[in-house]
ZAMARGU-4260 file (C-alpha; in steps of 0.2 Angstrom, whole numbers, plus 5000, padded with zeros to 4 digits):
<rodrens>
0) 4903/5098/4518 | 4905/5112/4506 | 4892/5123/4512 | 4892/5119/4531 | 4905/5124/4544
5) 4908/5109/4552 | 4918/5118/4568 | 4901/5126/4573 | 4885/5119/4580 | 4871/5115/4566
10) 4857/5128/4567 | 4840/5121/4566 | 4838/5130/4550 | 4850/5118/4543 | 4847/5103/4552
15) 4828/5103/4546 | 4833/5102/4527 | 4846/5089/4530 | 4832/5078/4541 | 4820/5079/4526
20) 4835/5074/4514 | 4841/5059/4523 | 4824/5053/4532 | 4816/5044/4518 | 4831/5032/4514
25) 4834/5029/4532 | 4816/5026/4535 | 4815/5014/4521 | 4826/5003/4532 | 4817/4989/4541
30) 4817/5000/4559 | 4810/4985/4568 | 4825/4976/4564 | 4837/4989/4568 | 4828/4992/4584
35) 4829/4972/4588 | 4848/4971/4584 | 4850/4986/4596 | 4842/4978/4611 | 4850/4961/4607
40) 4867/4969/4608 | 4862/4978/4624 | 4860/4962/4634 | 4847/4967/4647 | 4849/4986/4647
45) 4834/4994/4639 | 4840/5012/4635 | 4850/5007/4619 | 4834/5001/4611 | 4823/5015/4616
50) 4837/5027/4609 | 4838/5018/4593 | 4819/5020/4593 | 4819/5038/4596 | 4832/5041/4583
55) 4822/5032/4569 | 4805/5040/4573 | 4811/5058/4574 | 4818/5058/4557 | 4803/5064/4550
60) 4798/5076/4565 | 4802/5096/4566 | 4817/5098/4576 | 4808/5107/4591 | 4796/5092/4591
65) 4809/5079/4589 | 4818/5086/4605 | 4801/5087/4615 | 4798/5069/4612 | 4816/5064/4616
70) 4815/5074/4632 | 4798/5066/4637 | 4806/5047/4632 | 4821/5052/4644 | 4811/5058/4658
75) 4801/5041/4658 | 4817/5030/4655 | 4824/5040/4672 | 4809/5035/4683 | 4811/5017/4677
80) 4814/5003/4689 | 4830/4999/4678 | 4836/5018/4681 | 4833/5016/4699 | 4843/4999/4700
85) 4859/5008/4690 | 4858/5022/4702 | 4858/5010/4717 | 4873/4999/4711 | 4883/5016/4708
90) 4879/5022/4725 | 4883/5005/4732 | 4901/5007/4726 | 4903/5023/4737 | 4894/5015/4751
95) 4907/5000/4751 | 4922/5009/4755 | 4914/5018/4770 | 4911/5002/4779 | 4927/5003/4790
100) 4918/5010/4805 | 4926/5020/4818 | 4944/5012/4814 | 4956/5022/4807 | 4965/5012/4794
105) 4983/5013/4791 | 4989/5022/4774 | 4998/5009/4763 | 5013/5017/4755 | 5025/5002/4753
110) 5016/4986/4748 | 5024/4969/4746 | 5017/4955/4735 | 5024/4937/4738 | 5021/4926/4722
115) 5022/4933/4704 | 5010/4920/4696 | 4996/4927/4686 | 4986/4933/4702 | 5001/4940/4710
120) 5010/4950/4696 | 4993/4957/4691 | 4989/4963/4709 | 5008/4970/4709 | 5004/4980/4692
125) 4987/4987/4700 | 5000/4993/4715 | 5013/5000/4702 | 4998/5010/4695 | 4991/5017/4710
130) 4996/5035/4715 | 4995/5032/4733 | 5008/5017/4734 | 5025/5024/4732 | 5035/5007/4735
135) 5030/4990/4727 | 5040/4974/4731 | 5036/4958/4723 | 5045/4942/4730 | 5046/4925/4721
140) 5058/4909/4723 | 5067/4912/4705 | 5072/4926/4696 | 5065/4919/4679 | 5050/4920/4687
145) 5051/4937/4692 | 5056/4942/4674 | 5041/4934/4667 | 5030/4944/4679 | 5038/4960/4674
150) 5037/4956/4655 | 5018/4954/4659 | 5017/4970/4669 | 5025/4979/4655 | 5013/4974/4641
155) 4999/4978/4653 | 5006/4996/4655 | 5008/4996/4636 | 4991/4992/4634 | 4985/5007/4645
160) 4996/5019/4636 | 4989/5014/4620 | 4971/5017/4626 | 4976/5034/4631 | 4973/5031/4650
165) 4990/5035/4655 | 5004/5045/4646 | 5020/5034/4641 | 5031/5045/4651 | 5021/5042/4667
170) 5019/5024/4662 | 5039/5022/4663 | 5041/5031/4679 | 5029/5020/4688 | 5041/5006/4686
175) 5053/5015/4697 | 5043/5010/4712 | 5045/4991/4707 | 5058/4981/4717 | 5059/4962/4712
180) 5069/4948/4724 | 5070/4930/4729 | 5075/4938/4747 | 5062/4941/4760 | 5072/4953/4767
185) 5067/4965/4753 | 5050/4966/4763 | 5057/4973/4779 | 5048/4990/4780 | 5032/4986/4770
190) 5017/4992/4777 | 5008/4978/4771 | 5010/4962/4762 | 4999/4952/4751 | 5001/4933/4750
195) 4998/4926/4733 | 5006/4909/4734 | 4997/4892/4728 | 4981/4886/4738 | 4989/4874/4752
200) 4989/4877/4770 | 5007/4872/4770 | 5014/4882/4757 | 5005/4898/4765 | 5010/4894/4782
205) 5028/4892/4777 | 5027/4910/4768 | 5019/4918/4784 | 5033/4911/4794 | 5046/4919/4782
210) 5036/4935/4782 | 5036/4937/4800 | 5054/4932/4802 | 5059/4946/4788 | 5049/4959/4798
215) 5058/4956/4813 | 5071/4966/4808 | 5059/4981/4805 | 5064/4999/4808 | 5047/5005/4806
220) 5036/5008/4823 | 5019/5006/4813 | 5011/4987/4813 | 5012/4977/4796 | 4998/4968/4790
225) 4998/4951/4780 | 4982/4950/4768 | 4979/4932/4759 | 4971/4930/4741 | 4965/4915/4746
230) 4949/4909/4736 | 4944/4895/4748 | 4953/4892/4763 | 4949/4895/4780 | 4955/4913/4786
235) 4954/4907/4804 | 4966/4892/4801 | 4978/4902/4791 | 4977/4916/4805 | 4985/4903/4816
240) 5002/4904/4807 | 5005/4922/4809 | 5013/4931/4823 | 4999/4945/4823 | 4983/4936/4820
245) 4973/4953/4823 | 4983/4960/4808 | 4978/4946/4795 | 4963/4945/4785 | 4959/4939/4765
250) 4960/4949/4750 | 4953/4939/4736 | 4955/4946/4720 | 4945/4941/4703 | 4953/4934/4688
255) 4959/4944/4678 | 4964/4956/4691 | 4968/4971/4679 | 4951/4970/4673 | 4939/4964/4687
260) 4934/4979/4699 | 4927/4969/4715 | 4940/4961/4729 | 4932/4951/4743 | 4938/4956/4762
265) 4934/4941/4771 | 4939/4942/4790 | 4946/4930/4802 | 4938/4927/4818 | 4952/4938/4827
270) 4953/4950/4813 | 4954/4968/4820 | 4944/4983/4815 | 4960/4992/4810 | 4965/4978/4798
275) 4948/4978/4790 | 4948/4996/4789 | 4967/4996/4781 | 4961/4983/4769 | 4946/4994/4763
280) 4957/5009/4761 | 4971/4998/4751 | 4957/4990/4740 | 4952/5008/4736 | 4969/5014/4733
285) 4971/5000/4721 | 4957/5007/4711 | 4945/4992/4716 | 4928/4989/4725 | 4929/4983/4744
290) 4918/4970/4747 | 4920/4966/4766 | 4911/4949/4772 | 4913/4936/4786 | 4923/4920/4783
295) 4910/4908/4773 | 4915/4894/4760 | 4917/4903/4744 | 4915/4920/4753 | 4901/4929/4742
300) 4903/4926/4723 | 4910/4909/4723 | 4897/4902/4735 | 4884/4908/4724 | 4892/4903/4707
305) 4895/4886/4715 | 4875/4884/4715 | 4874/4889/4697 | 4889/4880/4690 | 4882/4863/4699
310) 4864/4864/4693 | 4873/4868/4673 | 4882/4851/4676 | 4867/4843/4679 | 4858/4851/4664
315) 4873/4845/4654 | 4871/4827/4660 | 4852/4827/4655 | 4857/4830/4637 | 4855/4850/4637
320) 4867/4856/4624 | 4881/4867/4631 | 4877/4881/4617 | 4858/4881/4623 | 4863/4884/4641
325) 4876/4899/4637 | 4865/4906/4623 | 4851/4907/4637 | 4861/4915/4650 | 4868/4929/4637
330) 4851/4932/4631 | 4847/4935/4651 | 4862/4948/4651 | 4877/4939/4659 | 4893/4943/4648
335) 4897/4924/4648 | 4888/4907/4650 | 4891/4897/4662 | 4899/4882/4652 | 4911/4894/4644
340) 4914/4901/4661 | 4919/4885/4669 | 4930/4882/4653 | 4938/4899/4656 | 4940/4897/4675
345) 4948/4879/4673 | 4937/4864/4674 | 4951/4857/4688 | 4947/4873/4698 | 4928/4871/4696
350) 4930/4852/4701 | 4940/4857/4718 | 4927/4872/4722 | 4912/4860/4719 | 4920/4847/4730
355) 4923/4859/4744 | 4906/4867/4744 | 4898/4849/4745 | 4908/4844/4759 | 4900/4860/4768
360) 4883/4859/4761 | 4880/4842/4757 | 4871/4832/4744 | 4862/4847/4736 | 4879/4854/4729
365) 4883/4835/4723 | 4889/4833/4705 | 4881/4821/4695 | 4885/4803/4697 | 4892/4801/4679
370) 4901/4820/4679 | 4907/4825/4662 | 4917/4838/4671 | 4927/4826/4682 | 4930/4816/4665
375) 4935/4830/4655 | 4948/4833/4669 | 4953/4816/4671 | 4958/4817/4651 | 4969/4833/4653
380) 4955/4844/4644 | 4955/4859/4657 | 4947/4872/4647 | 4955/4888/4641 | 4973/4885/4649
385) 4974/4869/4640 | 4966/4873/4625 | 4952/4862/4626 | 4937/4860/4639 | 4919/4859/4633
390) 4924/4871/4619 | 4940/4873/4609 | 4951/4888/4614 | 4963/4899/4605 | 4972/4910/4618
395) 4960/4920/4627 | 4944/4915/4616 | 4934/4902/4611 | 4936/4896/4593 | 4920/4901/4582
400) 4910/4891/4569 | 4911/4901/4553 | 4894/4900/4549 | 4885/4898/4566 | 4897/4909/4575
405) 4893/4898/4590 | 4909/4891/4600 | 4915/4875/4593 | 4913/4859/4605 | 4928/4848/4609
410) 4926/4832/4598 | 4929/4822/4613 | 4913/4827/4620 | 4904/4815/4607 | 4910/4801/4617
415) 4910/4809/4637 | 4895/4817/4634 | 4884/4805/4622 | 4870/4815/4614 | 4872/4833/4620
420) 4856/4842/4613 | 4845/4827/4614 | 4836/4835/4627 | 4826/4850/4622 | 4825/4865/4635
425) 4816/4882/4632 | 4828/4896/4634 | 4816/4903/4646 | 4817/4887/4655 | 4836/4888/4657
430) 4835/4904/4664 | 4821/4901/4678 | 4834/4886/4684 | 4850/4895/4683 | 4845/4912/4688
435) 4835/4903/4702 | 4850/4894/4708 | 4860/4910/4709 | 4847/4920/4718 | 4841/4906/4730
440) 4860/4904/4736 | 4862/4924/4737 | 4848/4922/4749 | 4857/4908/4759 | 4872/4918/4759
445) 4862/4933/4766 | 4853/4922/4779 | 4871/4915/4786 | 4877/4932/4790 | 4890/4933/4777
450) 4888/4952/4774 | 4882/4966/4785 | 4871/4973/4771 | 4861/4965/4758 | 4869/4978/4746
455) 4885/4970/4745 | 4879/4954/4739 | 4871/4963/4724 | 4886/4975/4721 | 4899/4960/4722
460) 4889/4950/4710 | 4886/4963/4697 | 4905/4969/4698 | 4913/4952/4699 | 4903/4941/4687
465) 4894/4953/4676 | 4875/4951/4682 | 4865/4963/4673 | 4867/4980/4683 | 4850/4985/4676
470) 4841/4972/4686 | 4851/4978/4703 | 4857/4961/4708 | 4851/4945/4713 | 4843/4952/4729
475) 4835/4967/4724 | 4829/4955/4707 | 4820/4945/4720 | 4812/4959/4728 | 4807/4966/4712
480) 4801/4949/4706 | 4790/4949/4721 | 4796/4938/4735 | 4781/4927/4736 | 4782/4925/4719
485) 4799/4919/4718 | 4795/4908/4734 | 4782/4900/4724 | 4791/4896/4710 | 4807/4890/4718
490) 4796/4878/4728 | 4787/4871/4711 | 4806/4867/4704 | 4810/4858/4722 | 4797/4847/4719
495) 4803/4830/4717 | 4820/4833/4725 | 4819/4816/4736 | 4817/4805/4719 | 4833/4796/4711
500) 4845/4808/4702 | 4836/4824/4706 | 4845/4829/4721 | 4849/4845/4712 | 4833/4851/4715
505) 4837/4853/4733 | 4846/4870/4729 | 4828/4877/4725 | 4821/4874/4742 | 4817/4890/4749
510) 4828/4894/4763 | 4820/4899/4780 | 4823/4919/4777 | 4816/4918/4761 | 4800/4908/4768
515) 4799/4920/4782 | 4799/4936/4770 | 4785/4927/4758 | 4774/4924/4772 | 4775/4942/4779
520) 4775/4949/4761 | 4790/4960/4765 | 4806/4963/4755 | 4823/4957/4757 | 4828/4973/4758
525) 4817/4980/4770 | 4803/4994/4768
</rodrens>
């Protein structure tokens, strides 16, 4: 620092001596261990490990040769499958916003949200943050609920100020757009309403009746739209409770809304093209990625995750340790293991979704006869929200063992799940089962015509679950593994599905669409 001008770029004449000075000590470090640690933290992405290797290798090379080597390595990576997948996902984000066809959607400048619970308040926050939206009306039955919601939104805004995403003065101005009320009359001239009340047909129907009644005093001549943030209920059945069914669809946000990019837009049977176009435009204005789809149990993401969580439940009942299952999927590249995910979502929610999916899809999605999830719920262990589930929780995070750094298991599991860890299973085997369940279900969703394009399944799963983007999503991953190879592997896992306690293997019976492509040796994405 005494002889370098650090405000100017370093010249080659200075860098080369520095390289000779600092290279020997760094070279003495266990380079392979360094690269291995970087690869571990990269979770499925190849470039960070390659970059670490380049840094270590070029320390003892002349600068011109080092730059030439780095350029060649970059060129190789840019032409890799991983690179193509990441570019595809990037382009898919733009393509999803252009799926509104020829219909012209309404620009939503005034938005109402009914329900100030955790979902409603975070949707309202994103609306406040959006430049395109000028007025946000938040409705709930009690002032104390609204006050709590406002405090939560103020904390979210403060967090973005601290991160430098928005200036403090602008952040304060955003709240001038907010109106809170216990009176539905406050929504009278809103362009659209997002309903985020509890998941029952009765409560939602009552909500729609109040919305339509309030809108009868409307002074605007433009239509108003109602969007339901339902995660499981039938949109077509819900649409029967609104005055204008053509102006109704779903908007399924993922929790936490302030952090999750994807929003599924499931349509009812009578949803108009204008409504879908308006929903796509609104989701884009909120800074999210629209994922239009047809009505289907679980829509896209939850339908696919349902199969993974059911198979996970069966592995637990067999004696595979929760930490083994989670570590395997973390190694694969998922941001959270399936057991921890069940805890995070809420075991009562998982149980409810599993029952719904079984009613629709039959015994292949049945939980084990002696289901540990149900037993945990019966005892009040609901996961993160109760502080105990499969793991012990402190707020938003699991408690960690000081030595192993693994999540601490709920002591009650010793009684409820005798002998967890008694069944040894290799990480690769766990991955094949759980990734296979995800990808097989993704094909079923595609086969059912839930989406108009296969890229929507891949995009939805990448942005909403953290499925490793470098793999391109579950459908692309099948194509790149080889459709016939994947078909044969799933057929092998499905063998014995008719035997007692082996019904979970039916999730791996290849669907007709997969069998057809395997037979024709064609990709699910087409040529």
